C-alpha positions, -999 to +999 in steps of 0.1 A: -192+136+280-155+140+282-135+133+251-103+112+249-074+132+235-046+115+216-012+131+212+010+128+181+047+130+179+066+153+155+091+130+137+117+158+133+116+172+169+105+141+188+080+163+207+043+155+210+031+188+197-004+179+183-035+165+198-069+154+185-101+140+198-108+103+194-141+095+178-164+076+202-184+046+191-215+066+186-195+091+164-183+062+142-218+048+139-233+082+130-206+088+103-213+055+087-250+059+089-248+094+072-226+081+044-249+051+039-279+074+036-261+095+010-247+067-011-278+059-033-278+095-047-241+092-054-246+059-072-274+074-092-251+100-107-237+072-129-201+069-140-202+102-159-216+121-129-191+106-104-163+112-128-171+149-130-171+151-092-137+133-090-123+157-115-134+185-093-118+167-064-084+167-083-088+205-086-096+209-049-064+189-041-044+213-062-060+244-047-055+231-011-020+217-018+000+243+002-020+237+034-021+200+030+016+199+024+024+218+055+004+193+076+017+162+058+053+174+061+049+177+099+032+143+101+060+125+082+090+147+087+094+147+049+092+177+026+098+165-009+080+132-005+050+151+009+049+171-024+051+138-044+023+123-024-001+152-030+009+154-067+001+117-072-036+121-064-044+137-098-028+107-116-047+083-094-080+100-103-072+101-140-063+064-141-094+054-121-116+073-145-100+057-175-107+022-161-142+030-148-162+025-181-148-009-186-148-021-150-184-010-144-200-018-178-232-038-178-230-066-203-256-071-231-281-099-232-264-132-243-276-167-246-272-193-219-267-230-224-305-234-223-317-223-258-345-200-246-326-184-217-308-151-220-288-132-193-268-102-185-244-091-157-241-059-138-218-046-110-235-037-077-212-016-055-209-022-018-228+007-003-202+015+024-165+007+023-142+013+053-106+022+045-079+017+072-048+036+061-012+035+075+013+061+085+041+057+061+024+073+030-007+089+045-022+105+014-012+080-012-023+050+008-056+065+019-065+077-016-053+047-035-083+028-021-107+057-015-107+069-051-116+036-068-143+029-043-159+062-049-156+057-087-174+024-083-203+041-065-195+033-029-196+056+001-163+057+020-153+061+057-116+065+062-097+057+094-062+072+091-033+062+113-032+080+147+005+084+141+000+109+113-032+128+122-024+164+111-034+160+074-069+150+084-084+186+087-072+198+053-082+166+037-117+170+051-119+205+037-108+192+003-137+168+001-161+193+016-153+216-014-169+192-038-207+191-029-213+157-046-186+141-025-191+159+008-218+135+021-203+102+008-168+106+024-161+108+061-131+104+084-130+089+118-100+093+141-085+072+168-063+041+176-068+005+165-101+002+184-115+029+160-107+007+130-123-023+148-155-003+154-155+009+118-156-027+106-188-033+125-207-008+103-193-013+068-200-037+039-164-042+029-131-031+044-097-024+029-065-022+050-029-013+043-006-022+072+013-048+091+006-085+090-005-083+126-031-056+119-042-073+087-049-105+105-070-087+131-089-069+103-095-102+083-107-121+114-131-093+124-144-090+088-148-128+086-170-128+117-193-103+099-191-121+065-178-091+047-148-090+023-114-077+035-089-065+010-054-064+025-020-051+015+004-060+042+042-063+048+070-071+025+106-084+026+115-077-010+145-094-025+167-087-054+187-113-073+218-101-091+236-126-114+273-124-121+268-112-157+244-084-148+252-047-152+266-042-117+268-004-119+231-003-128+222-028-101+241-009-074+224+023-083+190+008-081+197-012-050+208+019-031+177+038-042+153+010-035+168+004+000+170+039+014+143+059-004+118+072+021+141+060+048+132+024+038+097+031+052+078+016+023+063-019+019+081-023-014+115-012-001+143-034-010+153-054+021+174-084+009+202-084-017+213-118-032+243-115-055+264-141-073+295-147-052+317-138-082+302-103-083+300-098-045+333-078-041+325-054-070+289-048-058+301-041-022+328-017-036+302+001-056+278+005-027+305+016-003+315+043-028+280+055-033+267+056+003+286+086+016+266+108-008+234+099+010+228+125+036+204+127+066+180+156+068+191+159+104+225+171+091+215+187+058+181+202+052+185+192+015+195+157+025+180+124+012+169+105+044+142+119+066+135+108+102+116+077+113+079+086+113+072+063+142+098+062+170+093+024+176+106+018+141+140+031+150+142+005+178+133-023+154+160-012+129+186-010+157+176-044+170+180-059+135+214-044+130+226-055+165+212-090+160+230-093+127+263-081+141+260-105+171+255-134+147+286-126+126+275-099+101+299-070+092+288-034+091+304-021+058+289+014+062+267+033+086+248+013+113+240+041+138+207+055+149+211+093+151+191+114+175+185+151+169+152+153+187+138+130+161+154+097+151+173+091+119+192+060+107+225+062+087+222+043+054+236+009+064+254-017+044+257-052+059+278-082+046+282-117+060+244-120+066+224-152+065+188-164+071+194-170+107+194-132+113+163-111+119+174-086+092+169-113+066+136-127+078+115-099+095+104-067+079+131-041+088+114-009+074+146+011+075+175+021+052+195-011+056+211-031+028+220-067+038+240-084+011+243-122+008+261-142-018+248-172-037+266-198-059+238-209-083+207-193-096+186-222-081+200-213-047+192-176-052+156-184-061+153-206-031+166-179-008+144-152-023+113-175-018+123-184+017+101-163+040+066-153+050+062-125+025+056-122-013+049-086-021+074-079-048+108-089-060+135-077-084+160-093-109+192-081-126+206-105-151+225-106-184+195-097-205+157-095-202+152-131-212+175-144-185+158-121-159+124-133-170+133-169-166+142-161-129+111-139-124+088-168-134+101-188-105+097-161-078+069-163-053+060-126-054+031-106-069+051-079-087+086-085-102+108-057-115+134-066-142+164-043-146+153-021-118+138-023-084+105-013-066+088-003-098+054-010-082+058+023-064+052+042-096+038+017-122+001+011-116-010-001-151-010-038-143-031-059-120-012-079-093-017-093-059+006-098-028+014-134-023+015-153+010+013-130+041+018-099+019-018-096+009-053-109+005-080-101-021-081-089-057-056-064-071-060-027-061-044-018-095-060-015-130-097-022-137-097-048-109-090-020-084-125-007-091-143-040-098-133-054-064-157-029-047-186-044-065-205-076-064-216-092-097-253-097-103-268-119-130-302-111-144-316-140-164-347-141-186-365-172-200-380-163-233-395-197-240-422-217-222-416-225-186-414-262-176-446-277-160-445-293-126-449-327-142-415-324-158-400-327-123-419-358-111-401-391-104-424-412-126 
């Protein structure tokens, strides 16, 4: 049988220089069946046994880091962030293992409302979890769901993005190096249809991606009556009051908007500043932006290329739409082609909510700044839209910022900084509105969501006779 070959583009060169075989329907079914067969033995290891295997996995990531980095850097066009992604896995494992005893503990017998009845609860993991991962942070956003599911006792089949396929082979080798994990983790490769086929065989599915993809996943899962845990798009806002520390705010806004070329779901995409502070904030941003260099021009630069070529078109369209509707380009604004595609860090003023750049996910290094006259207006603007992933506030002091945060329709709110959800994972939170569905992937909930809760109840007294249930 002939195999379908998919080609992948190199973000730095723009050349399709890598190919891989697409897994056929029977391959996906076989991978899922194999993991399902192996899962009972994995579950039987208990929390301590699984923890030992995952600690060995962390060591395997370290040992294989150079090869994994080489592949990931080609997938994403990013050198330093590729190192950061790989280095983050050890912390993910350590945190999951710290939460596991609490998240998976079986309760002791306790009395029910009926005096002779006692019960206890236990967690029963889904035997097989499907993980559908995106292209923007391939390692972090595949492992952030895979690791908690494995800790819970599930088997996992991962479907990575076809846009970033090079890291798959070294990742397979890393898991194969840990015998206890080798049979309960598999990878299937292909386009969106591969993810759809995966959903047909799993007991729960988790997906990080666009709202469009998430809706398709949720609808497919609903037809099978299995849970879908979704983390989707964002259009994160920051509110800056007139009495905030503007130097601090400008520094954070710049970082949060352009880090990773803006290709992160928690990237800062809307800036609302008190009209009295607008001139100063724009001056600070204009002064800072020239220091941000493209890796197309400087190998030690800050902004890498677009991983997916289509994203450059979307960013260009958002900038052009804003300018056509009256916005002013204060800095940058150009898409740069050097084989791959880069975007200059871009500052826009004169924007409003009639523009795509203020309503649709841009996913690029663009900073649109809009003034407000009252805090109530700022909150209304920040809450105006389809997304509610995270938000940010700079105000006079923490108490003032907190008062604003409590009124924001977002799952994670950073005070005195931006995008802290990218590195703070101690707290449970969920995306609001179109930004997510399902229990938090952070904290103990990030493990517990991969389990159903079973109650076992014992009646230690006499059982009621049938006559107790008659009508007379």
